[in-house]
C-alpha positions in Angstrom: 82.9 -28.1 -52.8 83.3 -30.6 -50.0 80.4 -31.5 -47.7 81.2 -28.8 -45.1 81.3 -26.1 -47.8 78.1 -27.4 -49.3 76.3 -27.2 -46.0 77.7 -23.7 -45.4 76.6 -22.4 -48.8 73.1 -24.0 -48.4 72.7 -22.2 -45.1 73.9 -19.0 -46.7 71.1 -19.3 -49.2 68.5 -19.8 -46.4 69.9 -16.8 -44.5 70.0 -14.6 -47.6 66.3 -15.3 -48.3 65.4 -14.6 -44.6 67.3 -11.3 -44.6 65.8 -10.2 -47.9 62.2 -10.8 -46.6 61.1 -11.2 -50.2 61.3 -13.5 -53.2 64.7 -13.7 -54.9 65.8 -14.9 -58.3 68.5 -17.6 -58.6 70.9 -14.9 -60.0 70.3 -12.7 -57.0 70.9 -15.6 -54.6 74.1 -16.5 -56.4 75.3 -12.9 -56.1 74.5 -12.6 -52.4 76.1 -15.9 -51.6 79.0 -15.4 -54.0 78.7 -18.7 -55.9 78.2 -19.5 -59.5 74.5 -19.7 -60.7 74.9 -23.3 -61.6 76.0 -24.1 -58.0 73.2 -22.0 -56.6 70.7 -23.9 -58.8 71.8 -27.3 -57.6 71.7 -26.3 -53.9 68.3 -24.7 -54.3 67.0 -27.9 -55.9 68.2 -29.9 -52.9 66.8 -27.4 -50.4 63.5 -27.5 -52.3 63.3 -31.3 -51.8 63.5 -30.8 -48.0 60.9 -28.0 -48.0 63.5 -25.4 -46.9 62.8 -23.2 -50.0 60.1 -23.2 -52.7 59.6 -21.9 -56.2 56.9 -19.3 -56.6 57.3 -19.0 -60.4 60.1 -19.8 -62.8 63.3 -18.6 -61.2 61.5 -17.0 -58.2 62.7 -18.5 -54.9 61.3 -18.0 -51.4 61.7 -19.7 -48.0 59.7 -22.9 -47.8 57.1 -24.2 -45.2 59.8 -26.6 -43.8 61.4 -23.5 -42.2 58.1 -22.9 -40.3 58.1 -26.5 -39.0 61.6 -26.1 -37.7 60.8 -22.7 -36.2 57.7 -24.2 -34.4 59.7 -27.1 -33.0 62.5 -24.8 -31.8 60.0 -22.4 -30.2 58.2 -25.2 -28.4 61.6 -26.5 -27.1 62.6 -23.0 -26.0 59.3 -22.3 -24.3 59.5 -25.6 -22.3 63.0 -24.8 -21.2 62.0 -21.2 -20.3 59.0 -22.3 -18.3 61.0 -25.0 -16.4 63.5 -22.4 -15.4 61.1 -19.5 -14.8 58.3 -21.2 -12.8 60.1 -21.6 -9.4 61.4 -18.0 -9.7 58.0 -16.7 -10.5 56.5 -18.6 -7.5 59.2 -17.0 -5.3 58.4 -13.5 -6.8 54.6 -13.9 -6.2 55.2 -15.0 -2.7 57.4 -12.0 -1.9 55.1 -9.3 -3.3 51.8 -11.2 -3.2 50.8 -10.3 -6.7 50.3 -12.4 -9.9 53.4 -13.0 -12.0 53.1 -13.6 -15.7 55.6 -15.0 -18.3 55.1 -14.0 -21.9 56.9 -14.7 -25.2 56.7 -13.0 -28.5 55.0 -14.7 -31.4 55.2 -12.6 -34.6 53.5 -9.2 -33.8 51.8 -10.6 -30.7 52.7 -11.6 -27.2 51.4 -14.9 -25.6 51.1 -15.8 -21.9 52.9 -19.1 -21.4 52.9 -19.3 -17.6 51.2 -17.4 -14.7 51.4 -17.7 -10.9 48.4 -16.2 -9.1 48.7 -14.1 -5.9 47.2 -15.5 -2.7 45.1 -12.4 -2.2 41.2 -12.7 -2.5 41.3 -9.8 -4.9 43.8 -10.8 -7.6 44.4 -10.8 -11.3 43.9 -14.1 -13.1 45.6 -14.5 -16.5 44.7 -17.4 -18.7 47.7 -19.3 -20.2 47.5 -18.8 -24.0 46.1 -15.3 -23.8 47.3 -13.2 -26.8 47.7 -9.5 -27.1 49.4 -7.1 -29.6 53.1 -6.4 -28.7 52.3 -2.7 -28.4 49.5 -3.1 -25.9 50.2 -3.7 -22.2 53.4 -4.0 -20.1 54.2 -7.6 -21.1 54.4 -6.9 -24.8 56.0 -3.5 -24.6 58.8 -4.8 -22.4 59.7 -7.2 -25.3 59.1 -4.7 -28.1 61.2 -2.0 -26.6 64.3 -4.1 -26.7 64.0 -5.5 -30.2 66.2 -4.0 -32.9 65.1 -0.8 -34.7 64.2 -2.5 -37.9 61.8 -5.0 -36.1 60.2 -2.2 -34.0 59.5 -0.2 -37.2 58.0 -3.2 -38.9 55.8 -4.2 -35.9 54.5 -0.6 -35.5 53.7 -0.2 -39.2 50.2 -1.6 -39.0 49.1 1.0 -36.4 47.0 3.4 -38.5 46.4 6.0 -35.7 49.4 8.3 -36.0 48.9 9.7 -32.5 48.8 6.2 -30.9 51.8 5.2 -32.9 53.8 8.2 -31.8 52.7 7.6 -28.2 54.1 4.0 -28.4 57.4 5.2 -29.9 57.8 7.7 -27.1 57.0 5.1 -24.4 59.5 2.6 -26.0 62.3 5.1 -25.6 61.3 5.6 -21.9 61.2 1.8 -21.3 64.7 1.5 -22.8 66.1 4.1 -20.5 64.5 2.7 -17.3 64.8 -1.0 -18.1 61.1 -1.8 -17.4 57.6 -1.0 -18.5 54.8 0.2 -16.2 51.2 0.5 -17.3 47.9 1.3 -15.6 44.6 0.0 -16.9 45.9 -0.5 -20.4 44.7 -4.1 -20.9 42.4 -4.6 -17.9 40.6 -1.7 -16.1 42.1 -0.8 -12.7 45.0 -3.2 -13.1 48.7 -2.2 -13.1 51.4 -4.1 -15.0 55.1 -4.0 -14.3 57.2 -5.9 -16.9 60.9 -6.6 -17.4 62.6 -8.2 -20.4 64.2 -11.6 -20.3 67.2 -12.4 -22.5 68.8 -15.5 -24.0 72.6 -16.3 -23.9 73.2 -14.0 -26.9 71.6 -11.0 -25.1 68.5 -11.1 -27.3 65.1 -10.4 -25.7 63.0 -13.6 -25.8 60.3 -13.0 -23.2 59.1 -10.8 -20.4 58.3 -11.2 -16.7 55.4 -9.2 -15.4 53.7 -8.7 -12.0 50.2 -7.3 -12.1 47.4 -6.5 -9.7 44.7 -4.0 -8.7 45.9 -0.4 -9.1 44.8 0.3 -5.5 47.7 -1.8 -4.2 50.3 0.1 -6.2 51.8 2.9 -4.2 54.9 5.1 -4.2 56.0 3.3 -1.1 56.1 -0.2 -2.7 57.1 1.0 -6.2 60.9 0.6 -5.6 60.4 -2.8 -3.9 58.3 -4.1 -6.8 60.7 -2.8 -9.5 63.7 -4.3 -7.7 62.1 -7.7 -7.2 60.9 -8.0 -10.8 64.2 -6.8 -12.2 66.0 -9.3 -10.0 63.8 -12.2 -10.9 64.0 -11.5 -14.6 67.8 -11.2 -14.4 67.9 -14.6 -12.6 65.9 -16.3 -15.3 68.1 -14.8 -18.0 71.3 -16.0 -16.2 69.9 -19.5 -15.8 68.9 -19.6 -19.4 72.4 -18.6 -20.5 74.0 -21.2 -18.2 71.8 -24.0 -19.5 72.4 -22.9 -23.1 76.2 -22.7 -22.6 76.3 -26.1 -20.8 74.3 -27.8 -23.6 76.8 -26.4 -26.2 79.8 -27.8 -24.3 
């Protein structure tokens, strides 16, 4: 194999291990990548030196901790880019509807607040940057969860032991998909509403959510349409700018 083919096969090995979500033998990897076992062994040995894969026992291969380091670096880079783009849009959104706006990203089975812009009102919601919640609890998390693929949704809901609660979340996910946003009342904080919309990357994958939240007493049927339209518009603008920046960087 030439250098390009070697890199391609090495990446195929990494992706095969990632898709399998378990430990594979050298034979299984060779079969999945469609290369001789001897070639798979040599590539695995090289990947092992860089921490991309590791041996659990003789012949048992899994992804290595080096992958986590790369993932963390990439996530930090994406978060910085996302926050830079989103912040002025969030400021405009909070000024328009005078409620707190919140930007959250997924981290495993949780959602993390990475930016928030508080409303100017005396009675307002304050959300600490770094606050963590389960994906299935609250508007910010559910707006991300609902637009993940079916396999990921099933895996993330598996730890919920309460069958009734699990079914309730599944029903709500279907509703969120249909209407394009998530609306909750008092689910995380008592007497607080949350209205969240997903944010997508250039490949149309959900990567974050934009939420406005405030006291339930300020949520009315009269302002519902305005709030939904404003948050949907702001989230769409963030998604479009992310796509533009990503495409420009590739060119």
